[in-house]
Backbone as CSV, one residue per row, in Angstrom:
resi,resn,N_x,N_y,N_z,CA_x,CA_y,CA_z,C_x,C_y,C_z
1,MET,51.536,-138.593,-38.362,53.645,-138.432,-37.412,54.101,-139.680,-38.316
2,LEU,53.498,-140.517,-38.594,54.534,-141.267,-39.357,55.153,-140.949,-40.264
3,VAL,54.299,-140.234,-41.805,54.501,-139.684,-42.574,55.630,-138.638,-42.667
4,ALA,55.423,-138.055,-41.795,56.320,-136.732,-40.902,57.764,-137.484,-40.811
5,ALA,57.784,-138.265,-40.625,59.054,-138.940,-39.748,59.617,-139.555,-40.664
6,GLY,59.118,-139.503,-41.868,59.734,-139.943,-43.298,59.084,-141.638,-44.154
7,TYR,58.705,-141.903,-43.240,57.647,-143.433,-43.899,56.216,-143.168,-44.945
8,ALA,56.611,-144.087,-45.787,55.317,-144.338,-46.591,54.487,-145.106,-46.184
9,VAL,53.506,-144.734,-45.876,52.126,-145.117,-45.043,50.999,-145.773,-45.692
10,LEU,50.891,-147.051,-45.496,50.065,-148.083,-45.919,48.827,-148.268,-45.071
11,ARG,47.305,-148.077,-45.273,46.454,-148.561,-44.392,45.503,-149.580,-45.402
12,VAL,45.033,-149.914,-44.432,44.051,-151.231,-45.677,43.179,-151.447,-45.175
13,ASN,41.919,-151.144,-46.033,40.562,-151.731,-45.430,39.982,-153.367,-46.461
14,TYR,40.837,-154.050,-45.579,40.927,-155.638,-45.477,39.626,-156.311,-45.680
15,ARG,39.015,-157.322,-46.327,37.707,-157.770,-46.013,37.360,-157.871,-44.781
16,GLY,35.965,-157.711,-44.535,35.307,-157.875,-43.124,35.194,-155.971,-42.245
17,SER,36.008,-155.110,-42.901,35.533,-153.578,-42.855,34.649,-153.321,-43.353
18,GLY,34.030,-152.153,-42.393,32.180,-151.911,-42.280,32.422,-150.606,-43.291
19,ASN,31.730,-150.478,-43.857,30.897,-149.501,-44.462,31.062,-149.746,-46.283
20,TYR,31.517,-150.731,-46.425,31.701,-151.355,-47.770,30.504,-152.546,-48.101
21,GLY,29.084,-152.433,-47.291,28.101,-153.564,-47.697,28.434,-154.592,-46.708
22,ARG,26.680,-155.278,-46.813,27.148,-156.551,-45.864,28.465,-157.212,-46.426
23,ALA,27.571,-157.510,-48.175,28.834,-158.896,-48.163,30.627,-158.363,-47.983
24,PHE,31.104,-157.323,-48.227,31.978,-157.471,-48.297,32.730,-157.480,-46.389
25,HIS,31.718,-157.103,-45.629,31.671,-157.242,-44.001,31.248,-158.976,-43.938
26,GLN,30.796,-159.491,-44.302,30.424,-160.695,-44.082,31.429,-161.767,-44.365
27,ILE,32.246,-161.619,-45.374,33.609,-162.514,-45.823,34.590,-162.434,-44.747
28,GLY,34.547,-161.472,-44.415,35.232,-161.449,-43.191,35.282,-162.961,-41.948
29,ALA,34.600,-163.206,-41.783,33.916,-164.158,-40.933,34.870,-165.549,-40.714
30,ARG,35.071,-165.696,-39.765,36.013,-166.988,-39.327,37.371,-167.074,-40.009
31,GLU,37.885,-165.269,-40.625,39.284,-165.125,-41.394,40.178,-164.865,-40.770
32,TRP,39.702,-164.541,-39.546,40.538,-164.233,-38.696,42.658,-165.061,-38.393
33,GLY,43.662,-164.461,-38.892,44.709,-164.883,-39.288,44.870,-165.706,-40.818
34,GLY,43.353,-165.805,-41.597,43.043,-166.843,-42.879,43.550,-165.323,-43.965
35,THR,42.198,-165.369,-44.907,42.355,-163.761,-45.614,42.336,-162.615,-44.996
36,LEU,41.803,-162.546,-43.966,41.649,-161.167,-43.640,44.042,-160.510,-43.852
37,GLN,44.056,-161.459,-43.186,45.678,-161.503,-43.169,46.461,-161.430,-43.671
38,ASP,46.016,-162.434,-45.393,46.402,-162.069,-46.873,46.173,-161.171,-47.450
39,ASP,44.982,-160.531,-47.029,44.702,-159.205,-47.996,45.438,-158.387,-47.384
40,LEU,46.689,-157.995,-45.869,47.390,-157.171,-45.968,48.511,-157.511,-46.275
41,THR,49.082,-158.674,-46.283,50.313,-159.373,-47.170,50.466,-159.005,-48.632
42,ASP,48.640,-159.162,-49.329,48.586,-159.228,-50.639,49.403,-157.263,-50.948
43,VAL,48.789,-156.934,-50.391,49.254,-155.416,-50.348,50.742,-154.688,-50.027
44,THR,50.627,-155.927,-49.406,52.006,-155.100,-49.155,53.086,-155.524,-50.283
45,ARG,52.865,-156.703,-50.675,53.231,-157.102,-51.737,53.472,-156.068,-53.057
46,TRP,52.214,-155.560,-53.692,51.844,-154.707,-54.442,52.562,-153.423,-53.840
47,ALA,53.095,-153.009,-52.944,53.468,-151.813,-52.319,54.851,-152.116,-52.782
48,ILE,55.331,-153.370,-52.783,56.955,-153.506,-53.294,57.006,-153.609,-54.532
49,ALA,55.982,-154.228,-55.044,56.065,-154.248,-56.794,55.812,-152.727,-57.641
50,GLN,55.007,-152.045,-56.716,54.670,-150.700,-57.325,56.111,-149.586,-57.204
51,GLY,56.898,-150.218,-56.237,57.870,-149.675,-55.973,58.161,-148.582,-54.794
52,ILE,56.927,-148.735,-53.884,56.388,-147.492,-52.969,57.315,-147.881,-51.780
53,ALA,57.672,-149.183,-51.480,57.892,-150.032,-50.468,59.282,-150.509,-50.880
54,ASP,60.486,-150.297,-49.887,61.971,-151.201,-49.822,60.984,-152.299,-49.465
55,PRO,61.648,-153.355,-49.677,61.178,-154.442,-48.891,62.597,-154.547,-48.262
56,GLN,63.531,-153.986,-47.601,64.105,-154.365,-47.039,64.253,-153.851,-45.589
57,ARG,62.690,-152.749,-45.469,62.537,-152.319,-44.965,60.799,-151.535,-44.904
58,ILE,60.485,-152.354,-44.283,58.529,-152.601,-43.737,58.757,-153.174,-42.534
59,CYS,57.861,-152.247,-41.861,57.491,-152.662,-40.250,55.826,-152.697,-40.599
60,ILE,55.140,-153.748,-39.865,53.753,-153.564,-39.748,53.297,-153.471,-38.722
61,TYR,52.317,-152.430,-38.262,51.892,-152.152,-36.691,50.595,-151.428,-37.144
62,GLY,49.863,-151.896,-36.070,48.449,-151.472,-35.670,48.120,-151.752,-33.732
63,ALA,46.766,-151.178,-34.316,46.057,-151.169,-32.466,44.834,-151.806,-32.607
64,SER,44.687,-152.839,-31.523,43.607,-153.240,-31.103,43.779,-155.281,-32.466
65,TYR,42.371,-154.907,-33.211,42.556,-156.070,-33.925,44.101,-155.683,-34.810
66,GLY,44.510,-154.552,-35.330,45.489,-154.240,-35.896,47.054,-154.155,-35.154
67,GLY,46.676,-154.757,-34.008,47.995,-155.072,-33.057,48.503,-156.746,-33.642
68,TYR,46.968,-156.990,-33.100,46.926,-158.686,-33.833,47.463,-158.777,-34.852
69,ALA,46.946,-158.040,-35.843,47.139,-158.419,-37.210,48.839,-158.434,-37.539
70,ALA,49.240,-157.409,-36.583,51.165,-156.977,-37.013,51.637,-157.878,-36.680
71,LEU,51.420,-158.822,-35.477,52.203,-159.810,-34.905,51.344,-161.007,-35.361
72,MET,50.426,-161.231,-36.278,50.195,-162.661,-36.822,50.525,-162.576,-38.145
73,GLY,51.098,-161.366,-38.652,51.501,-160.999,-39.954,53.585,-161.265,-39.577
74,ALA,53.602,-160.793,-38.654,54.891,-161.038,-38.697,55.741,-163.059,-38.331
75,ALA,54.423,-163.194,-37.842,54.415,-165.040,-37.327,54.180,-165.788,-39.582
76,LYS,53.171,-164.706,-39.690,52.884,-165.792,-40.697,53.703,-165.432,-42.368
77,GLU,54.218,-164.283,-42.180,55.400,-163.919,-43.257,56.525,-163.233,-42.574
78,PRO,57.014,-164.370,-42.185,58.752,-163.622,-41.080,59.707,-163.621,-42.215
79,ASP,59.679,-163.281,-43.319,60.505,-162.742,-44.084,60.299,-161.864,-44.857
80,LEU,58.907,-160.653,-44.671,58.174,-159.965,-45.438,58.776,-158.941,-44.868
81,TYR,58.363,-158.472,-42.963,58.852,-157.543,-42.647,60.182,-157.350,-41.506
82,ARG,60.541,-156.435,-41.360,61.345,-156.377,-40.539,61.485,-155.474,-39.340
83,CYS,59.974,-155.378,-38.741,59.877,-155.019,-37.131,58.386,-155.130,-37.015
84,ALA,57.982,-155.820,-36.194,56.526,-155.736,-36.068,55.920,-154.857,-34.686
85,ALA,55.008,-154.048,-34.316,54.399,-152.882,-33.100,53.078,-153.510,-32.753
86,GLY,52.481,-153.890,-31.654,51.299,-154.301,-31.017,51.077,-152.890,-30.250
87,TYR,49.742,-152.464,-30.563,49.370,-151.608,-29.408,48.173,-151.869,-28.720
88,VAL,47.779,-152.471,-27.717,46.909,-152.455,-27.311,46.337,-153.746,-28.026
89,GLY,46.834,-154.780,-28.459,46.046,-155.881,-28.841,45.609,-157.107,-28.207
90,VAL,44.823,-158.199,-28.963,44.645,-159.213,-28.308,45.629,-160.149,-29.628
91,TYR,46.076,-161.436,-28.766,47.174,-162.242,-29.370,47.034,-163.726,-28.831
92,ASN,46.080,-164.066,-28.020,45.366,-165.038,-27.304,44.092,-165.194,-27.756
93,ILE,43.852,-165.931,-29.306,42.282,-166.324,-29.784,41.490,-166.893,-28.439
94,GLU,42.218,-168.015,-28.324,41.691,-169.162,-27.624,41.169,-168.228,-26.060
95,LYS,41.670,-167.360,-26.158,41.378,-166.524,-24.004,40.531,-165.840,-25.360
96,MET,40.807,-165.191,-25.896,39.916,-164.245,-26.163,38.427,-164.567,-26.275
97,HIS,37.953,-165.754,-27.071,36.708,-166.255,-27.228,36.565,-167.108,-26.198
98,ARG,37.303,-167.613,-25.207,36.659,-168.084,-24.202,36.178,-167.108,-23.087
99,ASP,37.151,-165.688,-23.085,36.360,-164.555,-22.339,35.278,-163.546,-22.834
100,ASP,34.987,-163.809,-23.944,33.801,-163.118,-25.087,32.595,-163.737,-24.798
101,ALA,32.890,-165.442,-24.591,32.125,-166.724,-24.391,30.929,-166.756,-22.828
102,ARG,31.834,-165.679,-22.280,31.578,-165.939,-20.977,30.811,-164.571,-20.494
103,ALA,31.521,-163.649,-21.380,31.041,-162.375,-20.829,29.256,-161.905,-21.287
104,ALA,28.973,-162.470,-22.227,27.498,-161.771,-22.488,26.701,-162.993,-23.888
105,ARG,25.600,-163.105,-23.710,25.528,-164.103,-25.099,26.002,-163.865,-26.453
106,TRP,25.618,-162.201,-26.600,25.848,-162.056,-27.499,27.517,-161.894,-28.196
107,MET,28.161,-161.830,-27.509,29.557,-162.114,-27.335,30.182,-163.006,-27.660
108,ARG,29.205,-164.359,-26.971,29.338,-165.891,-27.224,29.235,-166.037,-28.794
109,ASN,27.928,-165.490,-29.233,27.608,-165.584,-30.412,28.398,-165.040,-31.695
110,TRP,28.988,-163.607,-31.266,30.261,-162.904,-32.024,31.033,-163.580,-32.495
111,ALA,32.049,-164.453,-31.150,32.617,-165.065,-31.515,32.450,-166.381,-31.960
112,ASN,31.693,-167.577,-31.966,31.554,-168.273,-32.645,31.308,-167.778,-33.989
113,GLU,30.654,-166.892,-34.574,30.160,-166.608,-35.748,31.749,-165.872,-36.601
114,TRP,32.793,-164.739,-36.082,33.465,-164.357,-37.197,34.961,-165.665,-36.146
115,LEU,34.900,-165.540,-34.875,36.594,-166.509,-34.559,36.177,-167.933,-35.225
116,GLY,35.053,-168.754,-34.709,34.641,-170.098,-35.340,34.695,-170.711,-33.746
117,GLU,34.978,-172.060,-34.005,35.097,-173.039,-33.259,36.471,-173.075,-31.792
118,ARG,36.143,-173.499,-30.837,37.762,-172.495,-30.156,38.618,-173.485,-30.179
119,ASP,38.069,-175.392,-30.646,39.039,-175.496,-31.064,40.018,-175.458,-32.237
120,GLY,41.127,-175.165,-32.496,41.836,-175.177,-33.441,42.370,-173.391,-33.398
121,MET,42.275,-172.225,-32.248,42.817,-171.580,-31.853,43.725,-170.792,-32.159
122,ALA,45.074,-171.607,-31.389,46.128,-172.096,-31.269,46.694,-171.789,-32.966
123,ALA,46.129,-172.105,-33.871,46.846,-171.547,-35.304,46.653,-170.647,-36.086
124,ILE,45.694,-169.643,-35.280,45.882,-168.039,-35.414,45.809,-167.211,-34.664
125,SER,46.947,-167.824,-33.177,47.378,-166.937,-32.201,48.838,-166.378,-32.170
126,PRO,48.738,-166.024,-32.228,50.319,-165.182,-32.204,51.080,-165.447,-30.771
127,THR,50.669,-165.308,-30.188,51.416,-166.430,-28.319,52.087,-167.646,-28.757
128,ALA,50.833,-168.604,-29.586,51.491,-169.905,-29.911,52.264,-169.942,-31.179
129,LEU,52.451,-168.585,-32.292,53.322,-168.870,-33.178,54.813,-167.924,-32.782
130,ALA,55.040,-167.537,-31.582,56.180,-166.864,-31.277,57.180,-167.368,-32.134
131,HIS,57.669,-168.201,-32.071,58.780,-169.187,-32.215,58.927,-168.355,-33.985
132,ARG,57.686,-168.382,-34.724,57.943,-168.265,-36.053,58.336,-166.883,-36.611
133,ILE,58.464,-165.831,-35.396,58.782,-164.549,-35.900,60.422,-163.864,-35.345
134,LYS,60.164,-163.404,-36.680,62.301,-163.580,-36.920,62.634,-162.114,-36.321
135,VAL,61.626,-161.246,-36.127,62.124,-159.102,-35.877,61.802,-159.222,-34.999
136,PRO,62.103,-157.894,-34.646,62.331,-157.316,-33.316,60.744,-157.102,-33.573
137,VAL,60.226,-156.823,-32.296,58.621,-156.395,-31.658,58.809,-155.705,-30.736
138,PHE,57.688,-154.332,-31.210,57.257,-153.554,-29.524,55.838,-153.919,-29.265
139,LEU,56.006,-154.344,-27.979,53.702,-154.152,-27.516,54.109,-152.865,-26.636
140,ALA,52.537,-152.238,-26.936,52.559,-151.450,-25.345,50.610,-151.424,-24.950
141,ALA,50.597,-151.423,-23.716,48.923,-152.209,-23.423,48.686,-151.426,-22.543
142,GLY,47.629,-150.994,-21.738,46.849,-150.404,-20.749,46.454,-151.209,-19.913
143,GLY,46.704,-151.329,-18.377,46.452,-152.178,-17.506,44.640,-152.342,-17.121
144,LYS,44.076,-151.175,-17.591,42.785,-151.549,-17.336,41.786,-151.187,-18.498
145,ASP,42.829,-151.780,-19.548,42.075,-152.508,-21.042,41.088,-153.224,-20.182
146,VAL,39.595,-153.337,-20.771,38.727,-154.498,-21.016,38.044,-154.995,-22.134
147,ARG,38.554,-154.495,-23.397,38.429,-154.828,-24.651,40.011,-155.588,-24.899
148,ALA,41.468,-155.424,-24.996,42.186,-156.427,-25.454,42.790,-156.531,-23.807
149,PRO,42.511,-157.201,-23.027,42.952,-157.597,-21.384,44.447,-157.381,-21.766
150,VAL,44.971,-156.271,-21.070,46.894,-156.667,-20.380,47.507,-157.811,-20.722
151,GLU,46.733,-158.797,-20.350,47.198,-160.247,-20.362,47.549,-160.610,-21.975
152,HIS,47.113,-160.148,-22.578,47.297,-160.525,-24.274,48.982,-160.222,-24.255
153,THR,49.266,-159.107,-24.040,50.696,-158.564,-24.389,50.962,-158.768,-23.115
154,GLU,50.932,-159.543,-21.968,52.110,-160.231,-21.083,52.328,-161.216,-21.647
155,GLN,51.152,-162.118,-22.086,51.817,-163.284,-22.213,52.897,-163.495,-23.927
156,MET,51.640,-162.380,-24.881,53.099,-162.414,-26.503,54.269,-161.761,-25.874
157,GLU,54.513,-160.866,-24.799,55.717,-160.835,-24.477,56.847,-162.142,-23.797
158,LYS,56.019,-162.152,-23.296,56.489,-163.929,-22.690,57.116,-164.845,-23.610
159,ALA,55.686,-165.052,-24.295,56.094,-165.786,-25.266,57.145,-165.346,-26.738
160,LEU,57.797,-164.477,-26.456,58.561,-163.599,-27.738,59.800,-164.131,-26.719
161,LYS,59.980,-163.505,-25.713,61.333,-164.181,-25.202,61.486,-165.315,-24.757
162,LYS,60.675,-165.826,-24.315,60.851,-167.487,-24.767,61.637,-168.099,-25.836
163,ALA,60.896,-167.944,-26.634,61.500,-167.376,-28.105,62.585,-167.351,-28.921
164,GLY,63.756,-166.289,-28.274,64.874,-165.422,-28.402,64.492,-164.570,-29.163
165,VAL,62.968,-164.100,-29.256,62.873,-162.540,-30.131,62.961,-161.398,-29.472
166,PRO,64.075,-160.039,-30.101,63.834,-158.837,-29.363,62.456,-158.490,-29.332
167,VAL,62.483,-158.186,-27.774,60.636,-157.625,-27.830,60.781,-156.428,-26.666
168,GLU,60.835,-155.179,-26.487,60.196,-154.200,-26.348,58.888,-153.895,-25.589
169,SER,58.837,-153.154,-24.892,57.793,-152.651,-24.142,57.051,-151.741,-22.990
170,LEU,55.956,-151.982,-23.139,55.589,-150.490,-22.747,54.015,-150.690,-21.799
171,TYR,54.008,-150.331,-20.997,53.074,-150.250,-20.048,52.768,-149.607,-19.585
172,PHE,51.037,-149.298,-19.566,50.515,-147.974,-18.203,49.487,-148.777,-17.598
173,PRO,49.602,-148.820,-16.419,48.439,-149.582,-15.389,46.556,-148.784,-15.292
174,HIS,47.050,-148.038,-15.753,45.910,-147.455,-15.492,45.439,-146.435,-16.786
175,GLU,45.679,-146.842,-17.677,45.222,-146.860,-19.200,44.388,-147.749,-19.307
176,GLY,43.685,-147.584,-20.528,42.278,-148.606,-21.247,42.832,-148.739,-22.532
177,HIS,41.906,-149.247,-23.205,42.320,-149.310,-24.833,42.423,-148.252,-25.646
178,GLY,43.418,-148.068,-25.074,43.780,-146.801,-26.080,44.977,-145.767,-24.556
179,PHE,46.099,-145.123,-24.476,46.335,-144.206,-24.176,46.098,-142.416,-24.223
180,TYR,45.272,-142.244,-23.503,44.698,-140.739,-23.669,45.154,-139.428,-22.540
181,THR,46.649,-140.044,-21.932,46.463,-138.916,-21.067,47.902,-138.184,-22.124
182,GLU,48.317,-137.189,-22.094,49.158,-136.221,-23.064,50.310,-136.911,-22.240
183,PRO,51.110,-136.938,-21.205,52.070,-137.388,-21.043,52.593,-138.766,-21.754
184,HIS,51.601,-139.581,-21.254,51.328,-141.219,-21.740,51.537,-140.492,-23.208
185,GLN,50.302,-140.558,-24.300,51.014,-140.551,-25.340,52.081,-139.931,-25.798
186,ARG,52.576,-139.085,-25.729,53.918,-138.206,-25.677,54.861,-139.725,-25.676
187,GLU,54.725,-140.546,-24.580,55.993,-141.442,-24.364,55.794,-142.257,-25.638
188,PHE,54.481,-142.694,-25.540,54.665,-143.747,-26.077,54.912,-143.635,-27.872
189,TYR,54.528,-142.701,-28.380,54.928,-141.905,-29.960,56.383,-142.299,-29.701
190,ALA,57.109,-141.408,-28.596,58.230,-140.939,-28.840,58.781,-142.367,-28.748
191,LYS,58.545,-143.567,-27.840,59.137,-144.792,-28.234,58.824,-145.577,-29.553
192,LEU,57.805,-145.153,-29.620,57.168,-146.212,-30.885,58.397,-145.491,-32.107
193,LEU,58.442,-144.271,-32.171,59.829,-143.610,-33.173,60.817,-144.159,-33.222
194,GLY,61.481,-144.196,-31.812,62.402,-144.587,-31.447,63.051,-145.877,-32.079
195,PHE,61.649,-146.821,-31.941,61.637,-148.335,-32.135,61.745,-148.799,-33.640
196,LEU,61.115,-147.468,-34.985,60.659,-147.591,-36.075,62.264,-147.156,-36.480
197,SER,63.153,-146.405,-35.967,64.077,-145.619,-36.490,65.128,-146.568,-36.461
198,ARG,64.934,-147.379,-35.112,66.282,-148.031,-35.208,66.494,-149.538,-35.820
199,HIS,64.869,-149.712,-36.586,64.916,-151.002,-37.836,64.679,-150.710,-39.402
200,LEU,64.171,-149.271,-39.337,63.773,-149.037,-40.598,64.856,-147.339,-40.573
201,GLY,65.061,-146.952,-39.945,66.026,-145.920,-40.272,65.223,-144.089,-40.640
202,GLY,63.658,-144.219,-40.067,62.978,-142.916,-39.899,63.505,-141.574,-39.543
203,ALA,62.791,-141.051,-38.807,63.073,-139.503,-37.921,62.708,-140.134,-35.777
204,THR,63.336,-139.347,-35.551,62.939,-139.660,-33.526,61.746,-138.926,-33.760
205,ALA,61.475,-138.517,-31.975,60.604,-137.707,-31.892,61.246,-136.546,-31.643
206,LYS,60.882,-134.887,-31.511,61.930,-134.158,-31.221,61.464,-133.690,-29.660
């Protein structure tokens, strides 16, 4: 869809991704907002150096962890992107750590292993870094999402507005971790394409 709208699209298997062996997966532990984010920054700069990407027209977009990475990228590299879009993302990592730790022992172990100790989570939480974001943001979330509860998006939107960052949002109360009904998918993608078009210049939905 994004290619058809006129965009060059780069999807990255950053460290910590699966299917590349245990070592590649494990080096992602405790690197949310750190080297995992740096991988996205590095490949963006590579695309610019190769002449693939126009440095004045790059948006970072993702879903779930990718939604986190999109907002974290806009906060960590405020001059690299012209807009950011997060779909069913997690943005308050302290809240995520606390909720996961309460849910089950294995999730508490995962949170400690992959996120680290709860102290210091603000440094890797986009909700706490909204003041660093200088570009327009689009957010979308489902009210029944149990993996990335809608409160993450609501808190992110509130923080952006408080910081004076232009933000657009789309909520569907009965959708979960992703939008699955066709009317909701159409509305989401139409709004996403409209947002990207206004800031990058690609085609809108027909």
